C-alpha positions in Angstrom: 76.1 -13.0 72.2 74.8 -13.5 75.7 72.2 -10.8 75.0 71.1 -12.5 71.8 70.8 -15.8 73.6 68.6 -14.3 76.3 66.2 -12.8 73.7 66.0 -16.2 71.9 65.3 -18.0 75.1 62.5 -15.6 76.1 60.9 -15.9 72.6 61.0 -19.7 72.8 59.4 -19.6 76.2 56.6 -17.4 74.8 56.0 -19.9 72.0 55.9 -22.8 74.3 53.3 -21.0 76.5 51.1 -20.2 73.5 51.4 -23.8 72.2 50.4 -25.1 75.6 47.4 -22.7 75.7 46.3 -23.7 72.2 46.6 -27.4 73.2 44.6 -26.8 76.4 41.9 -25.0 74.4 41.8 -27.1 71.3 43.4 -30.4 72.4 46.4 -32.2 71.0 46.8 -32.7 67.3 45.6 -36.3 67.7 42.6 -35.1 69.7 41.8 -32.5 67.0 42.0 -35.2 64.4 39.7 -37.4 66.3 37.1 -34.7 66.8 37.2 -33.7 63.2 36.8 -37.4 62.1 33.7 -37.7 64.3 32.2 -34.4 63.0 32.9 -35.4 59.4 31.4 -38.9 59.8 28.3 -37.8 61.7 27.5 -34.5 60.0 29.4 -33.6 56.8 29.1 -37.0 55.1 25.4 -37.4 55.8 24.6 -33.8 54.7 26.7 -34.2 51.5 25.1 -37.6 50.7 21.6 -36.1 51.2 22.5 -33.2 49.0 23.8 -35.6 46.3 20.5 -37.5 46.4 18.5 -34.2 46.0 20.7 -33.2 43.1 20.2 -36.5 41.4 16.4 -36.2 41.8 16.5 -32.7 40.3 18.7 -34.0 37.4 16.1 -36.7 36.8 13.3 -34.1 36.7 15.2 -32.1 34.2 15.9 -35.2 32.1 12.2 -36.1 32.0 11.3 -32.5 31.1 13.8 -32.3 28.3 12.6 -35.7 26.9 9.0 -34.5 27.0 9.9 -31.2 25.3 12.0 -33.1 22.6 9.2 -35.5 22.0 6.6 -32.7 21.5 8.9 -30.8 19.2 9.6 -33.9 17.1 5.8 -34.5 16.9 5.2 -31.0 15.7 7.9 -31.2 13.0 6.9 -34.7 11.8 3.2 -34.0 11.5 3.4 -30.3 10.6 1.3 -29.1 13.5 1.8 -25.5 12.8 -0.5 -22.8 14.3 -2.1 -22.2 10.8 -3.3 -25.8 10.9 -4.5 -25.8 14.5 -6.4 -22.5 14.2 -8.3 -20.8 11.5 -6.2 -18.4 9.4 -7.2 -16.4 6.4 -5.2 -13.4 5.0 -6.8 -10.0 5.2 -7.1 -8.9 1.6 -6.8 -5.3 0.4 -9.3 -5.7 -2.4 -12.1 -7.4 -0.3 -15.7 -6.2 -0.4 -15.4 -4.8 3.1 -12.7 -2.4 2.0 -10.8 -0.7 4.8 -13.1 -2.1 7.4 -11.7 -5.5 6.8 -8.6 -4.2 8.6 -9.1 -3.8 12.3 -7.6 -0.8 14.1 -4.2 -1.8 15.5 -2.1 0.1 18.1 1.7 -0.4 18.1 3.3 0.5 21.4 7.1 1.2 21.6 8.1 1.8 25.2 11.4 3.8 25.4 13.7 4.8 28.2 16.9 6.6 27.2 17.3 4.3 24.2 19.6 6.6 22.3 21.2 4.0 20.0 18.1 2.1 18.9 15.1 4.3 18.9 15.4 5.0 15.2 15.4 1.3 14.4 12.2 0.4 16.3 10.3 3.5 15.2 11.3 3.2 11.6 10.3 -0.5 11.5 7.0 0.2 13.1 6.2 3.0 10.6 7.1 0.7 7.7 4.5 -2.0 8.6 2.3 -3.0 5.7 -1.1 -1.9 7.1 -3.6 0.8 6.0 -2.3 4.0 7.4 -5.8 5.0 8.7 -6.1 1.7 10.5 -2.7 1.9 12.3 -1.7 4.0 15.3 1.9 4.0 16.5 2.4 5.2 20.1 5.9 5.9 21.4 5.7 5.8 25.2 8.8 7.8 26.1 9.9 7.8 29.8 13.4 9.0 29.0 15.0 11.1 31.8 17.6 12.5 29.4 16.1 15.7 27.9 18.4 15.5 24.9 17.4 11.9 24.0 13.7 12.7 24.6 14.1 15.6 22.1 15.7 13.4 19.6 12.9 10.8 19.9 10.3 13.5 19.5 11.9 14.8 16.3 12.0 11.3 14.9 8.3 10.9 15.5 7.6 14.3 13.9 9.6 13.3 10.9 7.5 10.2 10.3 4.3 12.2 11.1 5.2 14.6 8.3 5.2 11.6 5.9 1.6 10.8 6.8 2.2 8.2 9.5 -0.2 8.2 12.4 2.4 8.4 15.2 2.2 9.9 18.6 5.1 10.7 20.9 3.7 10.2 24.4 5.8 11.7 27.2 5.9 10.0 30.6 6.6 12.3 33.5 7.6 9.5 35.9 9.1 6.0 35.7 6.5 4.5 38.0 5.8 0.9 37.3 8.7 0.7 34.8 7.6 -1.0 31.5 4.3 -2.2 32.9 3.5 1.3 34.0 4.4 2.7 30.6 2.2 0.2 28.7 -0.7 0.6 31.1 -0.5 4.4 30.8 -0.4 4.1 27.0 -3.7 2.1 26.9 -5.5 4.7 29.1 -5.6 7.5 26.5 -8.9 8.2 24.8 -7.5 8.0 21.3 -6.7 4.3 22.0 -10.3 3.3 22.6 -11.0 2.5 19.0 -8.1 0.0 18.7 -8.9 -3.7 19.0 -5.3 -5.0 19.2 -2.0 -3.8 20.5 1.4 -4.9 19.1 4.4 -4.4 21.5 8.0 -3.9 20.4 10.9 -3.0 22.6 13.3 -0.3 21.5 15.7 -2.7 19.6 13.0 -4.8 17.8 12.5 -4.5 14.1 9.4 -6.3 12.8 9.2 -7.1 9.1 6.6 -5.1 7.1 4.2 -8.1 6.9 4.2 -8.8 10.6 0.6 -7.6 11.2 -0.7 -9.3 8.0 0.6 -12.6 9.3 -0.3 -12.2 13.0 -3.6 -10.4 13.1 -5.6 -13.1 11.2 -5.2 -15.4 14.1 -6.9 -12.9 16.4 -9.7 -12.0 13.8 -10.8 -15.6 13.1 -10.3 -17.1 16.6 -12.1 -15.2 19.3 -10.5 -17.3 22.1 -7.0 -16.2 21.3 -5.5 -13.4 23.4 -1.9 -13.2 22.2 0.1 -14.1 19.1 3.8 -14.3 20.0 6.6 -14.2 17.3 10.0 -15.7 17.5 13.0 -13.4 18.2 16.0 -13.5 15.8 19.2 -11.7 16.5 21.0 -9.3 14.3 24.2 -9.4 16.3 24.5 -13.1 17.1 27.9 -13.3 15.4 29.2 -10.2 17.2 31.2 -12.0 19.8 31.4 -15.3 21.7 29.0 -14.1 24.3 26.2 -13.3 21.8 26.7 -16.8 20.2 26.2 -18.4 23.6 23.1 -16.3 24.2 21.7 -17.2 20.9 22.0 -20.9 21.7 20.0 -20.5 25.0 17.3 -18.3 23.5 16.9 -20.4 20.4 16.2 -23.4 22.6 13.7 -21.4 24.6 11.7 -20.4 21.5 12.1 -23.6 19.4 11.4 -25.9 22.3 9.8 -24.4 25.4 7.5 -21.8 23.7 6.5 -24.3 20.9 5.6 -27.0 23.5 3.5 -24.6 25.7 1.6 -23.3 22.7 1.0 -26.6 21.0 -0.1 -28.7 24.0 -1.5 -26.2 26.5 -2.1 -22.9 24.6 -0.1 -21.3 27.3 3.5 -19.9 27.6 5.1 -16.8 29.0 4.7 -13.7 26.9 8.2 -12.6 26.0 7.4 -8.9 26.5 8.1 -7.9 22.9 7.3 -9.0 19.3 3.8 -10.0 20.3 0.3 -8.7 19.6 -2.5 -8.8 22.2 -6.3 -8.5 22.0 -6.9 -5.4 24.1 -10.2 -6.9 25.5 -8.1 -9.9 26.9 -5.7 -7.5 28.6 -8.6 -5.6 30.2 -10.4 -8.8 31.3 -7.1 -10.1 32.9 -6.8 -7.0 35.0 -4.4 -5.0 32.8 -0.7 -4.5 33.2 0.6 -5.0 36.8 3.9 -3.8 38.1 4.1 -6.0 41.2 7.1 -7.9 39.7 9.6 -7.3 36.9 8.0 -10.2 35.0 5.0 -8.1 34.0 4.8 -9.8 30.6 4.6 -13.3 32.1 2.2 -12.0 34.8 -0.3 -10.8 32.2 0.0 -14.1 30.2 -0.8 -16.2 33.2 -3.7 -14.1 34.3 -5.2 -14.1 30.8 -5.0 -17.9 30.6 -6.6 -18.2 34.1 -9.6 -16.2 32.5 -9.9 -18.9 29.8 -7.9 -17.2 27.0 -5.5 -19.0 24.7 -2.0 -18.0 23.6 -0.4 -18.9 20.3 3.3 -19.0 19.4 4.2 -18.7 15.7 7.7 -19.8 15.2 7.8 -18.9 11.5 6.9 -15.3 12.3 10.3 -13.8 13.2 11.3 -10.3 14.5 14.8 -9.0 14.5 16.3 -7.8 17.8 19.6 -7.3 19.6 21.4 -9.4 22.2 23.4 -7.8 25.0 27.0 -7.9 23.9 28.7 -6.9 27.2 28.8 -9.2 30.2 27.5 -6.5 32.5 24.4 -5.9 30.4 23.8 -9.7 30.0 24.1 -10.4 33.7 21.7 -7.6 34.5 19.2 -8.9 31.9 19.5 -12.5 33.2 19.0 -11.4 36.8 15.7 -9.7 35.9 14.6 -12.6 33.8 15.2 -15.1 36.7 14.2 -13.0 39.6 10.9 -11.7 38.2 9.3 -15.1 37.3 10.2 -16.5 40.7 8.8 -13.5 42.5 5.7 -13.9 40.4 5.4 -17.6 41.2 4.9 -16.8 44.9 2.2 -14.2 44.2 0.2 -16.2 41.6 0.4 -19.9 42.5 -2.7 -19.7 44.7 -4.6 -18.1 41.8 -3.6 -20.9 39.5 -4.8 -23.5 42.0 -8.2 -21.8 42.6 -8.9 -21.0 38.9 -12.1 -22.6 37.7 -11.5 -22.0 33.9 -8.3 -24.0 33.7 -8.2 -27.8 33.6 -6.3 -29.8 36.3 -3.8 -30.9 33.6 -3.0 -27.4 32.6 -2.6 -26.3 36.3 -0.1 -29.1 36.8 1.8 -28.0 33.7 1.8 -24.3 34.8 2.9 -25.0 38.4 5.2 -27.9 37.9 6.7 -27.7 34.4 6.5 -24.0 33.6 7.4 -22.5 37.0 9.0 -25.2 39.2 11.2 -27.2 36.8 12.1 -24.5 34.3 12.3 -21.4 36.5 13.6 -22.9 39.8 15.1 -26.4 39.4 16.9 -25.7 36.1 19.6 -23.3 37.3 19.7 -24.4 40.9 20.3 -28.0 39.9 23.2 -27.0 37.7 24.8 -24.8 40.4 24.4 -27.2 43.4 25.2 -30.3 41.4 28.3 -29.2 39.4 29.6 -26.2 41.3 29.1 -27.4 44.9 28.2 -31.1 45.5 30.5 -32.7 42.8 33.6 -30.7 43.9 32.9 -31.5 47.6 32.5 -35.3 46.9 36.1 -35.2 45.5 37.3 -33.9 48.8 35.1 -36.3 50.8 35.8 -39.8 49.4 33.1 -41.5 51.5 30.5 -40.0 49.1 30.6 -41.4 45.5 28.8 -39.7 42.6 27.1 -42.3 40.2 28.4 -41.9 36.7 24.8 -41.8 35.4 24.0 -38.7 37.4 27.3 -36.9 36.7 27.8 -37.8 33.1 25.0 -39.6 31.2 22.1 -37.4 32.2 23.9 -34.1 31.4 25.0 -35.6 28.0 21.5 -36.6 27.1 20.1 -33.1 28.0 22.9 -31.4 26.1 22.3 -33.6 23.0 18.6 -32.7 23.0 19.4 -29.0 23.4 22.0 -28.9 20.6 19.8 -30.8 18.2 16.7 -28.7 18.8 18.3 -25.2 19.1 21.2 -24.0 17.1 23.0 -26.7 15.0 25.3 -24.1 13.5 26.9 -23.6 17.0 27.3 -27.3 17.7 31.1 -26.8 17.9 30.5 -24.4 20.9 28.3 -26.8 22.8 30.9 -27.8 25.4 31.9 -24.3 26.2 28.2 -23.4 26.3 27.8 -26.0 29.0 30.6 -24.6 31.1 29.3 -21.0 30.6 25.8 -22.1 31.7 27.3 -23.6 34.9 29.1 -20.3 35.6 25.9 -18.3 35.0 24.0 -20.7 37.3 25.8 -19.0 40.3 24.4 -15.6 39.3 21.0 -17.0 38.4 20.6 -19.0 41.6 21.1 -15.8 43.6 18.4 -14.2 41.4 16.1 -17.1 41.9 16.2 -16.9 45.7 16.0 -13.1 45.6 12.7 -13.5 43.7 11.3 -16.3 45.8 12.1 -14.5 49.1 10.8 -11.1 47.7 13.8 -9.2 49.0 14.2 -5.4 48.6 16.1 -5.6 45.3 13.6 -8.1 43.8 11.7 -5.4 41.9 14.7 -3.3 40.7 14.6 -2.7 37.0 17.8 -1.9 35.1 17.3 -1.3 31.4 19.5 -3.6 29.3 22.1 -1.6 27.4 21.6 -1.7 23.6 24.1 -0.6 21.0 22.1 -0.9 17.7 23.9 0.6 14.8 25.7 3.1 16.9 29.0 2.7 15.1 27.3 3.4 11.8 24.9 6.1 12.9 27.2 8.2 15.0 27.6 11.8 13.8 29.9 14.5 14.9 27.0 16.5 16.2 26.0 13.8 18.7 27.7 14.2 22.1 30.2 11.5 23.1 29.4 9.8 26.4 32.2 10.4 29.0 34.4 7.4 29.8 33.7 5.6 33.1 36.4 6.0 35.8 38.9 3.1 35.8 37.8 2.1 39.3 34.2 1.6 38.1 35.3 -0.3 35.0 37.4 -2.7 37.2 34.5 -3.1 39.7 32.1 -4.0 36.9 34.6 -6.5 35.3 36.0 -8.3 38.3 33.5 -10.6 39.8 34.7 -11.8 43.2 32.1 -14.7 43.7 33.0 -16.2 40.4 36.8 -15.9 41.1 36.2 -17.5 44.6 34.5 -20.5 43.0 37.3 -20.7 40.4 39.8 -21.2 43.3 37.5 -23.7 45.0 37.2 -25.7 41.8 41.0 -25.6 41.1 41.7 -26.9 44.6 39.1 -29.6 44.3 40.3 -30.6 40.8 43.9 -30.7 42.1 43.0 -32.9 45.0 41.1 -35.2 42.6 44.1 -35.4 40.2 46.4 -36.3 43.1 44.3 -38.7 45.1 41.3 -39.9 43.1 41.0 -42.0 40.0 37.6 -41.0 38.7 38.7 -38.3 36.2 36.2 -35.7 37.4 39.2 -33.4 37.9 39.2 -32.9 34.1 35.7 -31.2 34.2 36.6 -29.4 37.4 39.7 -27.8 35.9 37.8 -26.7 32.7 35.0 -25.3 34.9 37.5 -23.5 37.0 39.1 -21.9 33.9 35.6 -20.8 32.7 34.8 -19.3 36.1 38.1 -17.4 35.9 37.4 -16.1 32.4 34.0 -14.8 33.5 35.3 -13.6 36.8 37.8 -11.3 35.1 35.2 -10.2 32.5 37.1 -11.7 29.6 34.0 -12.6 27.6 31.8 -10.2 25.6 32.6 -6.8 24.3 
């Protein structure tokens, strides 16, 4: 017993010495509390209050933008301001006096890169276009690195060629310039020189047979038009919850943003597929450029700066596929957010200096198109609802006005749900929560693009599944399963899980000590962060 008492006494003496040392270094608990109070009042509260004001300003900018977009879309619908009424459009007739010469020579480009599951869909749809065979040239620009897939694509092209279709399988030896490099290389071949227009379809896009007959007349009869962009429709929108949420976002983009840009300014961002270009406009704009991963938007901006007009035709629709796995969707969204912001830094001076664009259009391009939609949109959601709002729960000295936290988002959401996808109205609340979760990933992509970091120009092809379950044959090799460690690494997203914990703690504090009921939103947002963080959405 005496020995035990001696050990206990020595341990207590050590603890006392450590406590004295900590108190000497940090001060007494009362002193620590006083220092923390001063630091909180003089630094944390002012910074949080300024951040709140910035978020409210950004929210107001978004509200004005959404009201403007909603007003223009309403005007278009009420007064029937379709492209066919704003521009001259006359069908190209087979039995006209000009005969075959009435049909201009059209090039169809299909860029491929190891697109095993969908190459048959895009090639088959292109070869089924209703256009005189001798006035149509289909070019499959294949940069596949898998020799087996490249051989399969070549055989598919040969099959259609044997049926009288003018189709060329063009091999690419390198992947330089990614998609921009492929399209640029495809236009440089001598056999393309006789073509006036080029239609571009990604590997999963399936145009209807009448696509060219509906799009080409805009280019024939309006020499100032450089591009006709069609709307994307999605064959797998009902595949899972993730694809339904994607459909809601993209429907708003096409029905609202593209429609407004085309109607008011004859400018919008080319979507990279399901569009047909005047080749002369591409050449005058400087051709395809691989300086960013937003090569499609880059070309559209440069063409407009040269005085060309762009037309979006919402009634002209092309089937395509949505990413059905969270990994593929996040990869796609990173590229779509990083590329435009990287481009913004490279082209804003060109927009300002352009002499062929009006001041009003310059303001629209810089402020509305790039700044509000490409930068403010997602950063506002992330900073307002994932950072500032939870922190104000923990710092009671800063109060969030109900108008900024509730009414503005409700108005924006109502506009989005009415314009975009009414059939998914019952999913609107979860869509809001999911968009907030994705804002973390997209905000990182935005700053990656703005800062032009090393990974800003990385291009990862979005995985596509097509009709793989239907078309699979016993002769086709089965891809090896990924190691379990890689699957877990892809599915478990630590930043999202970290924010889920932060929001749970903030919501719990608000439930216990606040009476503003923001904790209800914080708990729901935390649950959504957890669902995404564990990869429990998508296939």
